[in-house]
LOBA-854983 format. One record per atom (N, C-alpha, C): residue number from 0; x, y, z; residue in one letter; atom name. Coordinates in nm, 3 decimals, always signed. Atoms other than C-alpha are relative to their C-alpha. Layout:
% LOBA-854983
 num       x       y       z residuo atomo
 NUM       X       Y       Z       A    CA
...
//
This chain:
% LOBA-854983
 num       x       y       z residuo atomo
   0  +0.084  -0.118  +0.000       Q     N
   0  +0.000  +0.000  +0.000       Q    CA
   0  +0.088  +0.125  +0.000       Q     C
   1  -0.076  -0.124  +0.008       V     N
   1  +0.132  +0.341  -0.096       V    CA
   1  -0.046  +0.093  +0.112       V     C
   2  +0.032  -0.094  -0.107       Q     N
   2  +0.151  +0.589  +0.192       Q    CA
   2  +0.054  +0.137  -0.034       Q     C
   3  -0.039  -0.139  +0.023       L     N
   3  +0.162  +0.966  +0.162       L    CA
   3  -0.009  +0.073  +0.134       L     C
   4  -0.003  -0.071  -0.127       V     N
   4  +0.262  +1.182  +0.458       V    CA
   4  +0.035  +0.146  -0.025       V     C
   5  -0.021  -0.144  +0.019       E     N
   5  +0.219  +1.560  +0.441       E    CA
   5  +0.059  +0.062  +0.126       E     C
   6  -0.052  -0.078  -0.111       S     N
   6  +0.399  +1.810  +0.660       S    CA
   6  +0.020  +0.143  -0.046       S     C
   7  -0.031  -0.137  +0.033       G     N
   7  +0.470  +2.181  +0.676       G    CA
   7  -0.113  +0.099  +0.018       G     C
   8  +0.111  -0.092  -0.021       G     N
   8  +0.129  +2.325  +0.752       G    CA
   8  +0.019  +0.080  +0.129       G     C
   9  -0.008  -0.080  -0.120       G     N
   9  +0.066  +2.584  +1.020       G    CA
   9  -0.078  +0.128  -0.013       G     C
  10  +0.065  -0.131  -0.002       L     N
  10  -0.051  +2.933  +1.104       L    CA
  10  +0.097  +0.104  -0.054       L     C
  11  -0.085  -0.103  +0.060       V     N
  11  +0.084  +3.220  +0.896       V    CA
  11  -0.083  +0.126  -0.022       V     C
  12  +0.070  -0.126  +0.024       Q     N
  12  -0.005  +3.586  +0.855       Q    CA
  12  -0.020  +0.022  -0.149       Q     C
  13  +0.019  -0.033  +0.142       P     N
  13  -0.145  +3.719  +0.529       P    CA
  13  +0.128  +0.061  -0.060       P     C
  14  -0.123  -0.042  +0.064       G     N
  14  +0.139  +3.779  +0.284       G    CA
  14  +0.118  -0.089  +0.029       G     C
  15  -0.110  +0.089  -0.037       G     N
  15  +0.351  +3.509  +0.444       G    CA
  15  +0.014  -0.119  -0.093       G     C
  16  -0.031  +0.116  +0.083       S     N
  16  +0.491  +3.187  +0.303       S    CA
  16  +0.005  -0.127  +0.084       S     C
  17  -0.016  +0.132  -0.058       L     N
  17  +0.482  +2.817  +0.380       L    CA
  17  +0.044  -0.094  -0.111       L     C
  18  -0.031  +0.106  +0.096       R     N
  18  +0.628  +2.511  +0.211       R    CA
  18  -0.052  -0.132  +0.056       R     C
  19  +0.053  +0.131  -0.036       L     N
  19  +0.434  +2.188  +0.226       L    CA
  19  +0.085  -0.109  -0.066       L     C
  20  -0.071  +0.116  +0.054       S     N
  20  +0.604  +1.853  +0.177       S    CA
  20  -0.090  -0.122  +0.008       S     C
  21  +0.075  +0.125  -0.001       C     N
  21  +0.459  +1.514  +0.093       C    CA
  21  +0.098  -0.112  -0.036       C     C
  22  -0.089  +0.113  +0.022       A     N
  22  +0.672  +1.203  +0.132       A    CA
  22  -0.082  -0.122  -0.037       A     C
  23  +0.075  +0.112  +0.056       V     N
  23  +0.560  +0.898  -0.065       V    CA
  23  +0.080  -0.129  +0.014       V     C
  24  -0.068  +0.127  -0.015       S     N
  24  +0.645  +0.537  +0.012       S    CA
  24  +0.001  -0.077  -0.131       S     C
  25  -0.002  +0.086  +0.117       G     N
  25  +0.737  +0.275  -0.246       G    CA
  25  +0.101  +0.043  -0.104       G     C
  26  -0.104  -0.018  +0.102       S     N
  26  +0.949  +0.256  -0.558       S    CA
  26  -0.051  +0.063  -0.129       S     C
  27  +0.057  -0.050  +0.125       L     N
  27  +0.713  +0.404  -0.819       L    CA
  27  -0.022  +0.151  -0.001       L     C
  28  +0.028  -0.143  -0.012       F     N
  28  +0.718  +0.768  -0.708       F    CA
  28  +0.028  +0.075  -0.130       F     C
  29  -0.043  -0.080  +0.115       S     N
  29  +0.898  +0.891  -1.020       S    CA
  29  -0.102  -0.002  -0.114       S     C
  30  +0.097  +0.004  +0.110       I     N
  30  +0.612  +0.785  -1.249       I    CA
  30  -0.137  +0.056  +0.039       I     C
  31  +0.132  -0.047  -0.044       Y     N
  31  +0.321  +0.908  -1.036       Y    CA
  31  -0.026  +0.143  -0.048       Y     C
  32  +0.048  -0.137  +0.013       V     N
  32  +0.121  +1.215  -1.128       V    CA
  32  -0.029  +0.046  +0.142       V     C
  33  +0.015  -0.049  -0.137       M     N
  33  +0.146  +1.414  -0.805       M    CA
  33  -0.080  +0.129  +0.002       M     C
  34  +0.083  -0.119  -0.008       G     N
  34  -0.104  +1.673  -0.697       G    CA
  34  -0.022  +0.046  +0.142       G     C
  35  +0.045  -0.058  -0.127       W     N
  35  -0.210  +1.902  -0.417       W    CA
  35  -0.144  +0.047  -0.018       W     C
  36  +0.138  -0.044  -0.004       Y     N
  36  -0.572  +1.962  -0.331       Y    CA
  36  -0.023  +0.064  +0.137       Y     C
  37  +0.030  -0.059  -0.129       R     N
  37  -0.735  +2.160  -0.053       R    CA
  37  -0.152  +0.000  +0.023       R     C
  38  +0.140  -0.002  -0.037       Q     N
  38  -1.063  +2.164  +0.135       Q    CA
  38  -0.019  +0.097  +0.116       Q     C
  39  +0.033  -0.098  -0.103       A     N
  39  -1.191  +2.464  +0.327       A    CA
  39  -0.127  -0.044  +0.071       A     C
  40  +0.120  +0.038  -0.076       P     N
  40  -1.461  +2.430  +0.595       P    CA
  40  -0.126  +0.030  -0.080       P     C
  41  +0.126  -0.018  +0.068       G     N
  41  -1.801  +2.379  +0.437       G    CA
  41  +0.009  +0.001  -0.151       G     C
  42  -0.016  -0.001  +0.146       K     N
  42  -1.658  +2.353  +0.085       K    CA
  42  +0.050  -0.135  -0.049       K     C
  43  -0.050  +0.124  +0.060       Q     N
  43  -1.573  +2.074  -0.155       Q    CA
  43  +0.152  +0.008  -0.019       Q     C
  44  -0.143  +0.006  +0.028       R     N
  44  -1.217  +1.959  -0.207       R    CA
  44  +0.025  +0.054  -0.140       R     C
  45  -0.029  -0.060  +0.130       E     N
  45  -1.058  +2.154  -0.491       E    CA
  45  +0.146  -0.021  -0.039       E     C
  46  -0.134  +0.016  +0.058       F     N
  46  -0.757  +2.115  -0.717       F    CA
  46  +0.083  +0.125  +0.026       F     C
  47  -0.093  -0.111  -0.019       V     N
  47  -0.453  +2.330  -0.638       V    CA
  47  +0.109  -0.003  -0.107       V     C
  48  -0.111  +0.008  +0.095       A     N
  48  -0.160  +2.209  -0.848       A    CA
  48  +0.035  -0.146  -0.025       A     C
  49  -0.035  +0.135  +0.042       Q     N
  49  -0.023  +1.906  -1.029       Q    CA
  49  +0.133  +0.001  -0.071       Q     C
  50  -0.127  +0.014  +0.071       I     N
  50  +0.312  +1.783  -1.158       I    CA
  50  +0.012  -0.143  -0.049       I     C
  51  -0.015  +0.134  +0.054       I     N
  51  +0.374  +1.490  -1.388       I    CA
  51  +0.147  -0.043  +0.003       I     C
  52  -0.134  +0.056  -0.015       S     N
  52  +0.683  +1.271  -1.415       S    CA
  52  +0.106  +0.083  -0.073       S     C
  53  -0.097  -0.079  +0.078       S     N
  53  +0.847  +1.497  -1.675       S    CA
  53  +0.029  +0.134  +0.063       S     C
  54  -0.020  -0.129  -0.065       G     N
  54  +0.816  +1.796  -1.446       G    CA
  54  -0.096  +0.108  -0.047       G     C
  55  +0.100  -0.097  +0.046       I     N
  55  +0.538  +1.971  -1.637       I    CA
  55  -0.103  +0.020  +0.108       I     C
  56  +0.092  -0.033  -0.109       T     N
  56  +0.308  +2.150  -1.397       T    CA
  56  -0.127  +0.068  -0.051       T     C
  57  +0.126  -0.067  +0.026       N     N
  57  -0.044  +2.283  -1.388       N    CA
  57  -0.053  +0.047  +0.135       N     C
  58  +0.052  -0.048  -0.128       S     N
  58  -0.217  +2.492  -1.124       S    CA
  58  -0.131  +0.074  -0.020       S     C
  59  +0.127  -0.072  +0.004       A     N
  59  -0.549  +2.650  -1.041       A    CA
  59  +0.025  +0.149  -0.020       A     C
  60  -0.014  -0.144  +0.025       D     N
  60  -0.603  +3.008  -1.151       D    CA
  60  +0.014  +0.078  +0.131       D     C
  61  +0.000  -0.073  -0.127       S     N
  61  -0.653  +3.112  -0.789       S    CA
  61  +0.136  +0.003  +0.067       S     C
  62  -0.132  +0.004  -0.064       V     N
  62  -0.294  +3.022  -0.698       V    CA
  62  +0.114  +0.029  -0.097       V     C
  63  -0.104  -0.028  +0.100       K     N
  63  -0.108  +3.098  -1.022       K    CA
  63  +0.079  +0.124  +0.039       K     C
  64  -0.086  -0.112  -0.035       G     N
  64  +0.189  +3.324  -0.958       G    CA
  64  +0.033  +0.006  +0.148       G     C
  65  -0.027  +0.000  -0.144       R     N
  65  +0.182  +3.249  -0.585       R    CA
  65  +0.049  -0.136  +0.050       R     C
  66  -0.036  +0.136  -0.043       F     N
  66  +0.213  +2.870  -0.545       F    CA
  66  +0.082  -0.069  -0.108       F     C
  67  -0.083  +0.076  +0.093       T     N
  67  +0.475  +2.646  -0.703       T    CA
  67  +0.011  -0.144  +0.048       T     C
  68  -0.015  +0.141  -0.031       I     N
  68  +0.468  +2.268  -0.713       I    CA
  68  +0.131  -0.050  -0.059       I     C
  69  -0.123  +0.059  +0.050       S     N
  69  +0.790  +2.070  -0.749       S    CA
  69  +0.015  -0.140  +0.058       S     C
  70  -0.021  +0.136  -0.049       R     N
  70  +0.916  +1.718  -0.699       R    CA
  70  +0.148  -0.033  +0.001       R     C
  71  -0.136  +0.050  -0.010       D     N
  71  +1.238  +1.548  -0.594       D    CA
  71  -0.011  -0.152  -0.004       D     C
  72  +0.017  +0.145  +0.015       N     N
  72  +1.236  +1.194  -0.730       N    CA
  72  +0.100  -0.079  +0.084       N     C
  73  -0.099  +0.070  -0.082       A     N
  73  +1.550  +1.103  -0.535       A    CA
  73  -0.046  -0.013  +0.145       A     C
  74  +0.050  +0.001  -0.138       R     N
  74  +1.368  +1.182  -0.210       R    CA
  74  -0.145  -0.047  +0.010       R     C
  75  +0.141  +0.042  +0.001       N     N
  75  +1.023  +1.053  -0.314       N    CA
  75  -0.090  +0.105  +0.065       N     C
  76  +0.071  -0.109  -0.066       T     N
  76  +0.886  +1.392  -0.216       T    CA
  76  -0.049  +0.103  -0.101       T     C
  77  +0.055  -0.110  +0.078       V     N
  77  +0.662  +1.654  -0.370       V    CA
  77  -0.021  +0.117  +0.095       V     C
  78  +0.007  -0.120  -0.082       Y     N
  78  +0.653  +2.012  -0.247       Y    CA
  78  -0.104  +0.096  -0.057       Y     C
  79  +0.085  -0.110  +0.043       L     N
  79  +0.414  +2.304  -0.259       L    CA
  79  +0.051  +0.125  +0.071       L     C
  80  -0.046  -0.126  -0.054       Q     N
  80  +0.578  +2.641  -0.208       Q    CA
  80  -0.112  +0.101  -0.015       Q     C
  81  +0.113  -0.092  -0.001       M     N
  81  +0.310  +2.891  -0.111       M    CA
  81  +0.047  +0.136  +0.047       M     C
  82  -0.040  -0.137  -0.032       N     N
  82  +0.389  +3.261  -0.120       N    CA
  82  -0.120  +0.093  -0.006       N     C
  83  +0.106  -0.102  -0.001       N     N
  83  +0.179  +3.572  -0.063       N    CA
  83  -0.135  -0.064  +0.039       N     C
  84  +0.121  +0.070  -0.043       L     N
  84  -0.076  +3.368  +0.129       L    CA
  84  -0.110  +0.096  +0.039       L     C
  85  +0.119  -0.080  -0.027       K     N
  85  -0.428  +3.502  +0.166       K    CA
  85  -0.092  -0.077  +0.096       K     C
  86  +0.093  +0.070  -0.089       P     N
  86  -0.700  +3.425  +0.423       P    CA
  86  -0.082  -0.107  -0.073       P     C
  87  +0.078  +0.098  +0.075       E     N
  87  -0.893  +3.244  +0.150       E    CA
  87  +0.078  -0.126  -0.037       E     C
  88  -0.080  +0.122  +0.020       D     N
  88  -0.606  +2.994  +0.122       D    CA
  88  -0.012  -0.094  +0.120       D     C
  89  +0.018  +0.083  -0.119       T     N
  89  -0.702  +2.861  +0.465       T    CA
  89  -0.078  -0.126  -0.036       T     C
  90  +0.062  +0.129  +0.035       A     N
  90  -0.783  +2.491  +0.425       A    CA
  90  +0.088  -0.113  +0.051       A     C
  91  -0.083  +0.118  -0.016       V     N
  91  -0.665  +2.139  +0.485       V    CA
  91  +0.053  -0.036  -0.138       V     C
  92  -0.066  +0.031  +0.127       Y     N
  92  -0.417  +2.057  +0.211       Y    CA
  92  +0.035  -0.148  -0.005       Y     C
  93  -0.019  +0.143  +0.018       Y     N
  93  -0.402  +1.704  +0.077       Y    CA
  93  +0.093  -0.028  -0.118       Y     C
  94  -0.089  +0.048  +0.107       C     N
  94  -0.135  +1.531  -0.130       C    CA
  94  -0.066  -0.119  -0.068       C     C
  95  +0.063  +0.106  +0.079       N     N
  95  -0.246  +1.297  -0.407       N    CA
  95  +0.101  -0.058  -0.097       N     C
  96  -0.087  +0.067  +0.097       A     N
  96  -0.062  +1.039  -0.616       A    CA
  96  -0.086  -0.090  -0.088       A     C
  97  +0.076  +0.082  +0.095       V     N
  97  -0.203  +0.875  -0.929       V    CA
  97  +0.096  -0.074  -0.091       V     C
  98  -0.079  +0.078  +0.096       H     N
  98  -0.050  +0.591  -1.127       H    CA
  98  -0.055  +0.030  -0.139       H     C
  99  +0.052  -0.047  +0.129       P     N
  99  -0.076  +0.717  -1.486       P    CA
  99  -0.057  -0.109  -0.090       P     C
 100  +0.047  +0.108  +0.087       A     N
 100  -0.137  +0.375  -1.645       A    CA
 100  -0.118  -0.075  +0.063       A     C
 101  +0.102  +0.080  -0.068       I     N
 101  -0.345  +0.191  -1.386       I    CA
 101  -0.115  +0.086  +0.050       I     C
 102  +0.103  -0.090  -0.049       G     N
 102  -0.530  +0.490  -1.246       G    CA
 102  -0.022  -0.004  +0.149       G     C
 103  +0.015  +0.003  -0.145       N     N
 103  -0.493  +0.396  -0.881       N    CA
 103  +0.038  +0.135  +0.059       N     C
 104  -0.024  -0.129  -0.064       A     N
 104  -0.511  +0.705  -0.661       A    CA
 104  +0.018  -0.019  +0.149       A     C
 105  -0.031  +0.007  -0.142       Y     N
 105  -0.370  +0.757  -0.315       Y    CA
 105  -0.002  +0.140  +0.058       Y     C
 106  +0.011  -0.129  -0.067       W     N
 106  -0.425  +1.035  -0.061       W    CA
 106  +0.076  -0.003  +0.132       W     C
 107  -0.056  -0.017  -0.133       G     N
 107  -0.241  +1.167  +0.240       G    CA
 107  -0.108  +0.038  +0.099       G     C
 108  +0.098  -0.027  -0.106       Q     N
 108  -0.405  +1.251  +0.570       Q    CA
 108  -0.035  +0.148  +0.009       Q     C
 109  +0.027  -0.143  +0.001       G     N
 109  -0.390  +1.627  +0.511       G    CA
 109  +0.081  +0.076  +0.103       G     C
 110  -0.068  -0.089  -0.094       T     N
 110  -0.216  +1.919  +0.676       T    CA
 110  -0.071  +0.135  -0.001       T     C
 111  +0.079  -0.124  -0.012       Q     N
 111  -0.388  +2.232  +0.805       Q    CA
 111  +0.087  +0.122  -0.029       Q     C
 112  -0.062  -0.130  +0.026       V     N
 112  -0.292  +2.571  +0.666       V    CA
 112  -0.102  +0.107  +0.040       V     C
 113  +0.087  -0.108  -0.045       T     N
 113  -0.440  +2.875  +0.840       T    CA
 113  +0.070  +0.132  -0.024       T     C
 114  -0.055  -0.132  +0.030       V     N
 114  -0.382  +3.226  +0.711       V    CA
 114  -0.085  +0.103  +0.073       V     C
 115  +0.077  -0.092  -0.083       S     N
 115  -0.485  +3.483  +0.967       S    CA
 115  +0.094  +0.095  +0.072       S     C
 116  -0.078  -0.096  -0.076       S     N
 116  -0.361  +3.796  +1.137       S    CA
 116  -0.040  -0.004  +0.147       S     C
//
């Protein structure tokens, strides 16, 4: 079973920065499509950013220019660098891994990000 463990969440003031990390178990990390999603209280989970094995990325319009997704295949880890954070970024952030051929999807337990003064 693939396990994903997020870390790096916390409380930050508006305009601040955080870097989330997601460590993935197993030997297939380099081929997974890795993504970050978030869920605010009372709202549905939404897409934040994605990175495929080649390093090509995609992100939601709401975070473009502020958030950057990256991956380190040697460390089996995906990152989400979040800059210029806004109160509306407050949510639980989840890491996601998808096998591109089989379609199996795996989720982490989530990490809380709170943006407040």
